[in-house]
C-alpha positions as CSV (number, residue, x, y, z in Angstrom):
1,X,-25.8,-24.9,12.1
2,X,-27.9,-28.2,12.8
3,X,-24.7,-29.6,11.0
4,X,-22.1,-29.1,13.1
5,X,-24.5,-30.1,16.2
6,X,-24.7,-33.4,15.1
7,X,-21.2,-33.8,14.4
8,X,-20.3,-32.6,17.9
9,X,-23.1,-35.0,19.4
10,X,-22.2,-37.8,17.2
11,X,-18.2,-37.2,18.8
12,X,-17.2,-36.1,15.5
13,X,-13.4,-35.6,14.7
14,X,-11.8,-32.3,16.1
15,X,-11.3,-32.5,12.5
16,X,-14.4,-32.0,11.6
17,X,-15.5,-29.1,13.9
18,X,-12.6,-27.1,12.6
19,X,-12.9,-27.2,8.7
20,X,-16.9,-26.2,9.8
21,X,-16.2,-23.1,11.6
22,X,-14.4,-21.9,8.5
23,X,-16.5,-23.0,6.1
24,X,-19.0,-20.7,8.4
25,X,-16.5,-18.2,8.8
26,X,-16.1,-17.7,4.5
27,X,-20.2,-17.9,4.6
28,X,-20.3,-15.1,6.9
29,X,-17.9,-13.4,4.8
30,X,-19.9,-13.8,2.1
31,X,-22.4,-12.6,3.5
32,X,-20.8,-9.8,5.1
33,X,-20.6,-8.7,0.9
34,X,-23.7,-9.3,-0.1
35,X,-25.5,-7.5,2.2
36,X,-25.9,-3.1,2.1
37,X,-26.9,-2.1,6.2
38,X,-23.9,-1.5,6.9
39,X,-24.7,-2.7,10.8
40,X,-25.5,-5.9,8.5
41,X,-22.3,-6.5,7.3
42,X,-20.3,-5.5,11.1
43,X,-22.6,-8.1,12.1
44,X,-20.8,-10.6,9.8
45,X,-17.2,-9.5,9.8
46,X,-17.6,-10.1,13.9
47,X,-19.5,-13.8,12.7
48,X,-16.5,-14.4,10.5
49,X,-14.0,-13.2,13.1
50,X,-15.4,-14.9,16.3
51,X,-15.5,-18.3,13.6
52,X,-12.0,-17.2,12.9
53,X,-10.4,-17.8,16.9
54,X,-13.4,-20.2,17.9
55,X,-11.2,-22.9,15.0
56,X,-8.0,-21.7,15.2
57,X,-8.4,-22.2,19.2
58,X,-9.5,-25.9,18.2
59,X,-5.9,-26.6,16.6
60,X,-4.3,-24.8,19.8
61,X,-6.2,-26.5,22.1
62,X,-6.2,-29.6,20.4
63,X,-2.5,-29.4,18.6
64,X,-4.6,-30.2,15.0
65,X,-2.2,-30.3,13.2
66,X,-1.7,-30.4,9.4
67,X,1.4,-29.1,8.3
68,X,-0.3,-26.8,5.5
69,X,-1.1,-25.3,8.6
70,X,1.5,-25.0,10.0
71,X,3.3,-23.9,7.5
72,X,0.9,-21.5,7.1
73,X,1.0,-20.1,10.7
74,X,4.9,-19.8,10.3
75,X,4.7,-18.6,7.3
76,X,2.7,-15.4,8.4
77,X,4.3,-14.8,11.4
78,X,8.1,-14.2,9.4
79,X,6.1,-12.2,7.1
80,X,4.8,-9.8,10.0
81,X,8.5,-9.8,11.5
82,X,9.1,-8.8,7.7
83,X,6.8,-5.4,8.6
84,X,8.1,-5.3,11.6
85,X,11.3,-4.3,10.3
86,X,9.8,-2.0,7.8
87,X,8.4,-0.4,10.7
88,X,10.8,-0.1,12.4
89,X,13.1,1.6,9.3
90,X,10.0,4.3,9.5
91,X,9.2,5.0,13.2
92,X,13.4,5.5,13.2
93,X,12.8,8.4,10.8
94,X,11.6,12.0,12.3
95,X,11.6,13.6,8.7
96,X,7.7,15.2,9.8
97,X,8.6,15.9,13.1
98,X,8.8,19.5,12.2
99,X,5.8,19.8,10.1
100,X,3.7,18.3,12.6
101,X,4.6,20.5,15.0
102,X,3.6,22.8,13.2
103,X,0.7,21.6,12.0
104,X,-1.4,20.1,15.1
105,X,0.9,22.3,17.4
106,X,2.6,18.5,19.1
107,X,5.6,18.9,21.0
108,X,8.8,17.9,19.1
109,X,9.8,16.4,21.9
110,X,6.9,14.3,21.8
111,X,6.9,13.3,18.5
112,X,11.4,12.5,18.8
113,X,10.1,10.1,22.0
114,X,7.3,7.8,20.3
115,X,9.0,7.7,17.1
116,X,12.0,6.3,19.4
117,X,9.6,4.5,21.3
118,X,8.1,3.2,18.2
119,X,11.6,1.9,16.7
120,X,12.9,0.3,20.7
121,X,9.0,-1.4,20.3
122,X,8.8,-3.4,17.0
123,X,12.8,-4.6,17.7
124,X,12.0,-5.7,21.0
125,X,9.1,-7.3,19.3
126,X,10.9,-8.6,16.1
127,X,13.8,-10.1,18.1
128,X,11.4,-11.6,20.4
129,X,9.1,-13.3,17.8
130,X,12.8,-14.6,16.3
131,X,13.7,-15.9,19.2
132,X,10.7,-18.1,19.6
133,X,10.4,-19.3,16.7
134,X,14.4,-20.3,16.6
135,X,14.5,-22.3,19.9
136,X,11.1,-23.4,20.3
137,X,9.6,-24.5,16.8
138,X,9.6,-28.4,16.0
139,X,9.5,-29.4,20.1
140,X,6.4,-26.7,21.3
141,X,3.1,-26.9,19.3
142,X,2.9,-23.6,17.5
143,X,-0.2,-22.2,19.1
144,X,1.4,-22.5,23.2
145,X,4.5,-20.5,20.9
146,X,2.3,-17.6,19.5
147,X,0.0,-17.3,22.7
148,X,2.7,-17.3,24.6
149,X,3.7,-13.8,22.7
150,X,0.6,-12.8,22.7
151,X,0.6,-13.1,26.1
152,X,3.4,-11.2,27.1
153,X,2.4,-8.7,24.7
154,X,-0.4,-7.9,26.1
155,X,1.5,-7.8,29.8
156,X,3.5,-5.5,28.8
157,X,1.1,-4.2,26.6
158,X,-0.5,-2.8,29.8
159,X,2.6,-1.5,32.0
160,X,2.9,0.9,29.0
161,X,-0.2,2.0,29.1
162,X,-0.7,2.2,33.6
163,X,3.6,4.3,33.0
164,X,2.0,6.7,30.7
165,X,-0.5,8.1,32.9
166,X,2.7,9.0,35.6
167,X,5.0,10.4,33.0
168,X,5.1,14.4,33.1
169,X,7.4,14.6,30.4
170,X,6.4,14.9,27.4
171,X,9.2,13.0,25.9
172,X,9.3,10.1,27.9
173,X,5.2,10.5,27.3
174,X,5.9,10.3,23.6
175,X,8.5,7.0,24.3
176,X,6.2,4.8,26.4
177,X,3.5,5.7,23.9
178,X,5.4,4.9,20.9
179,X,6.3,1.2,22.6
180,X,2.9,0.8,23.3
181,X,1.5,2.0,19.7
182,X,4.2,-0.4,19.0
183,X,3.0,-4.0,20.4
184,X,-0.7,-3.4,20.5
185,X,-0.5,-3.1,16.1
186,X,1.4,-6.9,16.5
187,X,-0.9,-7.9,19.3
188,X,-3.8,-7.3,16.2
189,X,-1.9,-8.4,13.4
190,X,-1.3,-11.3,15.4
191,X,-4.5,-11.7,16.2
192,X,-6.2,-11.8,13.2
193,X,-3.9,-12.7,10.5
194,X,-2.0,-16.0,12.5
């Protein structure tokens, strides 16, 4: 940490700070694997995540661009889009509904609504990400594009969360819940992987 402080106070480039945070992230991951105590593992896992988020934030805020970094981000987004397509296909399949209804006493209309909501949610998210990347890439910072998508997805997520509380019909509750699940899954992926 002393080296980091020295670099910061000497007016080092943002690149040095980013590289230092990335190095600290790697060190925290290594320590996480080395320790046996569950609490320590979680501590180092959180530390690693914090370093990753700080380095990403610096990249986004200061428009620190490395061709490989931006290409890597776009590749991750494209990978997430492909995963969303798989989720969308799986959500439209309603095979296990009857078994779940028998095993867990979950109303069929709630399950059908949830599957349909997830399918629609994933489809909307995929379309939004593809549209934003195709229209804004090269014109704006990739970090701004992703940050805007995250903000919009969080807003939509909050909307669905509030609407679920108001809903009385099982199908509607399931539909809203399915949408919420889709948005929350993608938000986690965007925040942790990108």
